[in-house]
N, C-alpha and C positions, 0 to 999 in steps of 0.2 A: 593851675594854668586860669587863670579867666579867661572867660568866653571872647569877649572884645580881639585877646590877642588871637586866642583862635578865630578867629573867626579872619580876621588880614593878614595870619600865614597860613591860612588854609587852599590846601591844593582841591582843589573841587570837580576834580574828573573824577571822582570815586562815587559823586552822586548819580541813585537811579532814578528816573521817573519810572511809576507803576504803585503799583500794590506790591509789596514787597514777599508772598509767601505764590509760589508758579501757578501755573493755570484760572489766575483768577482774577477779576478786573471788577471795577466800582464802578457804576456811573456815577454821572455830577459833581466826580471827587477826583484831586489829585495825588499823589502822597510820592514824596522826595524823601530818599532815605541812600545814607552811608554804608554800600553792598561790603565793603570791607572794614567797616569799624570793629571796633572791638566789644560794641553794645550794643544792646540791639532795639534803634531809634527809628522813627519815621516819623516826616512833617508832613498832615493833611491839612488839605487846604479844598474844602467844602464849595460848591456850587451855589449860588443862590437858589437853585431848585433845592439842596437838602436844607441850606438856614432858612427858608419864609414857607420851606416844605410844599412849596407845587410841584415837587415830582407826583410820580403815582406813588400807592402805599406800597406797591410790591416793590420797586425802586430803593425807598427811605430802608424799610424792613434789611435789604441784602446791605444799603450802607452800610444798617447800625449789626448788622451779620460778621458780615468783617470786619470793621471793628473790632469788636469782640473777640473775633479769633484772635486778631493779632496781640492783642492783650493777654489774654487766655495763655498764646504762645510765650509769654515773654517779653514783647514788646513794648515799649513806654509810646508813650504816642501824643506827639503834640500836635494839635488841633488850629488853623491861624486865618480867620477871616479877615476882612479889609479893618475891621475896627481894630484888630490885634496887631495886625502891618502897621498901622499909624497910631500906635498906643506910645506914650515915653519912653528911651530907649533901654532905659533902667528898668524899667517893668518886663520888657522883653527877652533883656539880660538874663534877670533873674529867673524869669521860666526855663530859658536852655538851660540853664547851671542846675536847674530842680531835673528836667528830663534825663540828662547826663546822669547826674547823681545819682536817680533810683533806677538808672536802665540795668536792666539781666545785660550777665554776659555773652556775648557770641561761645560757642563750641568754637575750643580751635580749630577742629575738624572746617569750619566751615569759613574762615579767615581765609 
């Protein structure tokens, strides 16, 4: 299924905001992920503080550590900032298709 069809016909009620692993929070960064989707994918939107590194070194390390923790647990992360979202739709579509293709499958007990 092409991503454009998925976006047009997708029920967004499954999308959750926040860091996907319990008990954690990441400063200056928004995560959105489908909680019941068959694959482990998350969309990350770092704030200007992260992109420009104006946050404290401790906050940046925490951001980086939490991102790595997701990756080590099999999550495929799409990181987007303003330039990515303003890019040509075909580039963004190709990127989203690759993220979904490469993502690990969720354990059936988690769905």
